[in-house]
Each structure stands twice: as C-alpha cells, then as structure tokens.
C-alpha positions in Angstrom: -86.5 -44.6 -41.6 -85.0 -41.3 -40.5 -81.5 -40.6 -41.7 -78.9 -39.7 -39.1 -77.9 -36.1 -38.7 -74.7 -35.3 -40.6 -72.4 -32.5 -39.6 -71.3 -29.8 -42.0 -68.2 -31.7 -43.0 -70.1 -34.8 -43.7 -69.2 -36.8 -40.6 -71.6 -39.0 -38.7 -70.5 -37.6 -35.4 -70.9 -33.9 -34.4 -69.3 -32.4 -31.4 -70.0 -29.1 -29.9 -66.8 -28.1 -28.1 -68.4 -25.1 -26.4 -71.0 -27.4 -24.7 -68.3 -29.7 -23.6 -66.2 -26.9 -22.0 -69.3 -25.6 -20.3 -70.2 -29.0 -18.8 -66.7 -29.7 -17.7 -66.5 -26.4 -15.9 -69.8 -27.1 -14.2 -68.6 -30.5 -13.2 -65.4 -29.0 -11.7 -67.4 -26.5 -9.7 -69.8 -29.1 -8.3 -67.1 -31.7 -7.5 -65.4 -31.2 -4.2 -62.2 -32.7 -5.6 -60.3 -30.5 -8.1 -58.0 -31.8 -10.7 -54.3 -31.0 -10.2 -53.1 -27.9 -11.9 -50.1 -28.1 -14.1 -47.3 -25.9 -12.8 -45.0 -24.3 -15.4 -41.3 -23.8 -14.8 -41.7 -20.1 -14.8 -44.1 -20.3 -11.8 -41.6 -22.3 -9.8 -38.9 -19.7 -10.0 -39.2 -17.2 -7.1 -39.8 -13.6 -7.8 -36.7 -11.5 -8.6 -35.8 -9.0 -6.0 -33.4 -6.1 -6.5 -30.7 -6.3 -3.8 -28.7 -3.2 -4.9 -26.4 -1.9 -7.6 -22.7 -2.1 -8.2 -20.7 1.1 -8.0 -18.2 1.1 -10.9 -16.1 3.8 -9.3 -15.1 1.3 -6.6 -13.5 -1.0 -9.1 -11.5 1.4 -11.2 -7.8 2.1 -10.5 -6.9 5.4 -8.9 -4.1 7.2 -10.7 -1.8 9.9 -9.4 -3.7 12.5 -11.5 -7.1 11.8 -9.9 -8.6 13.6 -6.9 -8.8 10.3 -4.9 -5.0 10.0 -4.8 -4.5 10.6 -1.1 -5.1 7.6 1.1 -4.5 5.0 -1.6 -1.5 3.4 0.1 0.3 0.9 -1.9 1.8 -2.3 -0.7 5.5 -3.3 -0.7 7.2 -3.1 -4.1 8.6 -6.6 -3.8 9.6 -9.4 -1.5 12.8 -11.3 -0.7 12.9 -15.0 -0.2 15.7 -16.2 2.0 16.7 -19.2 4.2 18.8 -19.0 7.3 20.6 -21.5 9.5 22.9 -21.1 12.5 25.6 -23.5 13.5 26.4 -23.5 17.3 29.7 -25.4 16.8 31.2 -23.0 14.2 29.1 -19.9 15.3 28.4 -19.2 11.6 25.1 -17.8 10.3 24.4 -19.2 6.8 22.1 -17.2 4.6 20.7 -18.5 1.4 19.4 -15.9 -1.0 16.8 -17.6 -3.1 15.0 -15.0 -5.1 13.6 -11.5 -5.3 10.1 -11.0 -6.6 8.8 -7.6 -7.7 5.1 -6.9 -7.5 4.8 -4.0 -10.0 6.5 -2.9 -13.1 9.2 -0.3 -12.8 11.4 1.8 -15.2 14.4 -0.3 -14.2 13.9 -2.9 -16.8 17.2 -3.6 -18.6 19.3 -2.8 -15.5 21.5 -5.2 -13.6 20.4 -6.0 -10.1 22.6 -7.1 -7.2 22.0 -7.5 -3.4 24.2 -6.3 -0.6 23.9 -8.0 2.8 25.3 -7.0 6.2 24.5 -7.6 9.9 23.7 -4.5 12.0 24.9 -2.9 14.1 28.3 -4.2 13.0 28.2 -3.0 9.3 31.9 -3.3 8.6 31.5 -6.5 6.6 29.3 -6.3 3.5 28.6 -9.2 1.1 27.5 -8.7 -2.4 25.7 -11.1 -4.7 26.2 -11.6 -8.4 24.5 -9.2 -10.9 21.3 -10.4 -12.7 19.5 -8.7 -15.6 16.3 -7.1 -14.5 13.8 -8.1 -17.2 10.0 -8.2 -17.6 10.0 -11.3 -15.5 9.0 -10.4 -11.9 11.4 -12.8 -10.3 15.2 -12.7 -10.0 16.7 -16.1 -9.1 20.0 -15.7 -7.2 20.4 -19.0 -5.3 23.6 -17.8 -3.5 25.0 -18.6 -0.1 26.4 -16.0 2.4 28.0 -16.6 5.7 28.5 -14.3 8.8 30.4 -15.2 12.0 28.4 -14.2 15.1 28.2 -15.4 18.7 25.1 -17.2 19.8 24.6 -14.8 22.7 24.6 -11.9 20.2 22.1 -13.2 17.7 19.1 -11.5 19.3 20.9 -8.1 19.0 21.6 -8.4 15.2 19.5 -7.3 12.3 19.9 -8.6 8.7 20.1 -5.5 6.5 19.9 -5.7 2.8 19.6 -3.4 -0.2 19.0 -4.0 -3.9 21.2 -2.0 -6.2 20.4 -1.3 -9.8 23.0 -0.4 -12.4 21.8 1.0 -15.7 23.6 1.0 -18.9 26.4 3.5 -19.0 26.6 3.9 -15.2 29.9 3.1 -13.5 28.3 2.5 -10.2 24.9 1.1 -9.1 22.4 2.9 -6.9 20.3 1.4 -4.2 16.6 1.2 -5.1 15.0 -1.1 -2.5 15.8 -2.0 1.1 14.8 -4.8 3.5 15.5 -5.7 7.1 14.8 -8.7 9.4 15.5 -8.7 13.1 17.0 -12.0 14.3 15.2 -11.5 17.6 11.9 -12.2 15.8 13.1 -15.7 14.9 13.3 -18.6 17.4 16.9 -19.6 18.0 15.8 -23.3 18.0 14.5 -22.9 14.5 17.9 -21.6 13.3 19.9 -24.3 15.0 17.9 -27.3 13.6 20.4 -29.5 11.7 17.9 -31.0 9.2 16.4 -27.8 7.7 16.8 -24.1 7.1 14.4 -21.5 8.3 12.5 -20.0 5.3 11.7 -16.3 5.5 9.8 -13.9 3.3 10.8 -10.3 3.9 9.0 -7.3 2.3 11.1 -4.7 0.5 10.7 -0.9 0.9 11.2 1.9 -1.5 12.8 4.0 1.2 15.7 3.0 3.6 14.4 1.9 7.0 15.1 4.4 9.6 15.4 3.5 13.3 13.1 6.0 15.0 13.4 7.0 18.6 10.7 7.8 21.1 9.7 11.1 19.6 6.7 12.1 17.5 6.4 10.2 14.2 4.5 11.4 11.1 3.9 9.3 8.0 3.7 11.1 4.7 3.9 10.3 1.0 5.4 12.5 -1.8 5.1 12.4 -5.5 5.9 14.6 -8.4 4.3 14.7 -11.8 6.7 16.4 -14.3 4.1 16.5 -17.1 1.7 18.6 -14.9 4.5 20.2 -12.9 2.6 19.2 -9.7 4.1 18.3 -6.4 1.8 16.2 -4.2 2.3 15.7 -0.4 -0.1 13.4 1.5 -0.2 13.4 5.3 -1.4 10.2 7.1 -1.2 9.1 10.7 0.8 10.5 13.6 2.1 8.6 16.6 4.0 9.4 19.8 2.2 12.6 20.9 2.6 12.9 24.7 1.0 15.6 26.8 2.3 16.6 30.2 -1.2 16.1 31.7 -1.7 13.0 29.6 -4.8 14.4 28.0 -5.8 14.0 24.3 -5.0 17.1 22.2 -6.5 18.9 19.2 -3.9 18.9 16.5 -3.5 19.7 12.8 -0.8 19.8 10.2 0.4 23.0 8.4 2.3 22.5 5.1 4.3 25.4 3.7 5.9 25.4 0.3 9.0 27.5 0.2 11.4 28.6 -2.5 14.8 29.9 -1.3 13.3 29.7 2.2 10.5 32.2 1.3 7.0 31.0 1.8 5.1 30.7 -1.5 2.0 29.0 -0.3 0.6 27.4 2.9 -2.1 25.0 3.6 -3.7 23.4 6.7 -5.2 20.0 7.3 -8.5 19.4 9.1 -8.5 19.5 12.8 -8.1 16.2 14.6 -10.0 16.5 17.9 -8.9 14.9 21.2 -6.5 12.3 19.9 -2.8 11.7 20.6 -2.6 9.3 17.5 -4.4 11.4 14.9 -5.1 10.3 11.3 -5.3 13.2 8.9 -5.4 11.4 5.5 -5.2 14.6 3.6 -3.5 15.6 0.3 -1.9 18.9 -0.7 -1.1 19.8 -4.3 1.4 22.5 -5.3 2.3 23.9 -8.7 6.1 23.7 -9.0 8.0 24.1 -12.3 10.8 21.7 -13.1 13.3 24.6 -13.1 12.4 25.6 -9.5 12.7 22.1 -7.9 16.3 22.7 -6.7 15.3 25.8 -4.7 12.0 24.3 -3.4 11.4 22.7 0.0 8.3 21.8 2.1 8.0 22.6 5.8 5.6 20.3 7.6 4.6 21.4 11.1 2.5 19.5 13.6 0.6 22.1 15.7 -1.7 22.1 18.7 -4.8 24.3 18.1 -5.9 27.2 20.3 -8.6 24.9 21.7 -6.1 23.0 23.8 -4.0 26.0 24.8 -4.4 29.8 24.8 -2.1 30.0 21.8 -0.9 27.7 19.1 2.1 25.6 19.8 4.4 23.6 17.4 5.0 20.0 18.5 7.5 19.2 15.8 8.5 19.7 12.2 10.1 18.0 9.2 11.7 19.6 6.2 11.3 17.7 2.9 13.5 18.9 0.0 16.9 18.8 -1.7 20.2 18.6 0.0 20.4 22.4 0.3 17.5 22.5 2.8 16.8 19.0 4.1 18.6 16.1 5.8 17.8 12.5 6.8 14.4 11.1 5.9 13.2 14.4 4.4 16.1 14.4 1.9 15.6 10.7 1.1 11.9 11.1 0.4 12.6 14.0 -1.9 15.3 12.3 -3.9 13.3 9.1 -4.3 10.2 11.0 -5.4 12.0 13.0 -8.1 13.8 9.9 -9.2 10.5 7.9 -9.6 8.1 10.4 -11.3 4.4 9.9 -10.7 5.1 7.3 -7.9 4.1 7.7 -4.3 7.0 7.5 -1.9 5.9 6.6 1.7 8.1 7.2 4.7 7.9 7.7 8.5 9.5 10.9 9.7 10.6 11.6 13.2 9.7 15.2 13.9 12.3 17.5 15.3 12.0 20.7 17.3 11.3 23.8 15.1 14.4 25.8 14.1 14.7 29.6 14.1 14.7 29.6 10.3 11.2 28.2 10.1 9.8 30.0 13.0 8.0 32.4 10.7 6.8 29.6 8.4 
C-alpha cells in the first residue's frame, strides 16, 4: 500500500498557492462575468485641483507709514443712537439721546464726554447733556431727554445738529471732537407724530464739522501728520461740480504746493484725469516738514485744466490748508484736526474758491 504524500511540514494536505492564483486568473479571463472590485475610500475621493492662492497682502492692515496709505478711506468714527417724537398739540419735538458708540480706540480715554444739541438754522438755543467718563468701553449710555419747540410747518426746514465735546483732566473747557447732523426732512412726519412709539435713528458721527456746500466745485481730501517721521501727507480723492460752458468733459489734474511763509518749497502734480467732469484722482503726496516749521507751513491745492482742453492751463479753483495765519474755513479745520490727532487721516470736502493774487504764482 502506497503511503500518501506528505508536505514538508508533515501535513497530509499540500497546497500550491501559485497554481491556485494562476488558475483563478485564467478562470477570470475566460468567464464573461467579472467579480466586483473592492473600491477603497481613497479612490472615491475626487482628484484635488488647485483653484488659486491667497494673497496675504490683501489681509494685512495698512498703516499710515505704508505706501498703500492713500485710498484707504476709513468709516465713521462712531454712531449716535437717538429717538424722536413730535407732538402736534404742544408743537414740541422730543429727542431721546440713548447712547454713543465709538468704532475705534482714540487717545481721549479718561476724558469726560458731553453732547450739545441744537436745531438749525435757529441755533440760539443749545441743550447740553450730562458728562460721562470716556473709558475703554466703546459705548456711552446717556439716556436723556431733550425738547425743542418748533412749528409743524417748519419741521422740514430744520436740521438736528450735534457735537460731542471732550474735556481732559486739567482743562477748564471742553473741545468738540465729533459732529453729527440729521435733516428732519428725511424723516416722515407721520412717523414722528405716532402716539404709541418714537422714531429710532442711527446717525453716523464725523471727525470734521459738516459744512453746507454750495453749488461750486467740491474736492475731497485727507490730511495726516506723523510727528515721529516729520511727514505731512495729503491725499486727493474725487472731485464734483465741474461745469464747462460748452458742457463737454475736461482734462483736469491737481497741483499741490507746499509753502513756508508763502514761499513755495515743493510742488507736485497728480495724474491727468481725461475727459471727466467728476474725476477721481486717488493720489497721495508726502512732504517732509519739521515740527518747528508747522506754524509757518501751508498747502495750496489747485484744480487745473490741462492744455489739451485749452490753449493754456486754467485754474478752476483752489483751497488753502494750513494754520490760522494762512487758511480759513474747511482748510483751517482740517489742519487743526490733523495736528491734534497725529497719524490719523482727517477726511473733509472742500468747496474750491477762485484763486487769489497771493497764490497766482504758486
């Protein structure tokens, strides 16, 4: 009797795995029906595609000392929350000052803040709120009532004018830092006369006093001074109100001249805005001015028509920005606010005036 074949390990059964794999592969090829293939999780995930890259420069803050300073217009420094109600029987306008919220930190922390309200154009009566300590908290809760007597027919002609005064330690008198206005013509009279509720308003504050501009040419600028670098920065933005006799778009540019004691120290020009009566320049001008020379320094800003529109250059208007010795109106206000708030942009609309004889050579 022949003994069964034993494997190397002493087992009765011996399997050749290579033969099995070969036979299985042959069977799969010959069979028209294939066994399902196991799909791994990695195969079910679609191929990764590169859509682009993030630009880190778009997400960093732009400081006053950077080259991208011009054109970075900030929003309002704060907002006033008020409620208004008008009584037809008594002809009284009740104003409830709820709170003031500041959007950015200032150097006025530790000062006492108060609000002064009046109705324009009759500014003879001025009402003042209580004083609150300006702390790191961004909100000042006043919760005070004010009342003005005004006829119903005159409501649409009135404007609520307010200013926020700050009084620092040691000062005998506070100084205005923020302003806000609200025209009553922008509010529905029916909303003010409802007996069951008061009209809630949110009014933005401004770092400069609102100026009623006429129908002339208006130019928007910003001014800032860095005392550490002794650098004066003027940015010129959009212009409005340019009118031509033939009603045709003009080629305009802005010329900025830095003067000391009315003598031109340096002049710079903006790029030419072609064929537009509402040009946007969006250009920045830097000047080196020492702290000791600020009181004798002024900036002449001229809006000019290029030679392409006329045979010779023509000045459309000008604004002088500087101290009280050289400037008035909005130019003086912007200068004082810029020097009073170092490294902070002060935005303002200027109404350009006709060039004077003093600046004809500028």
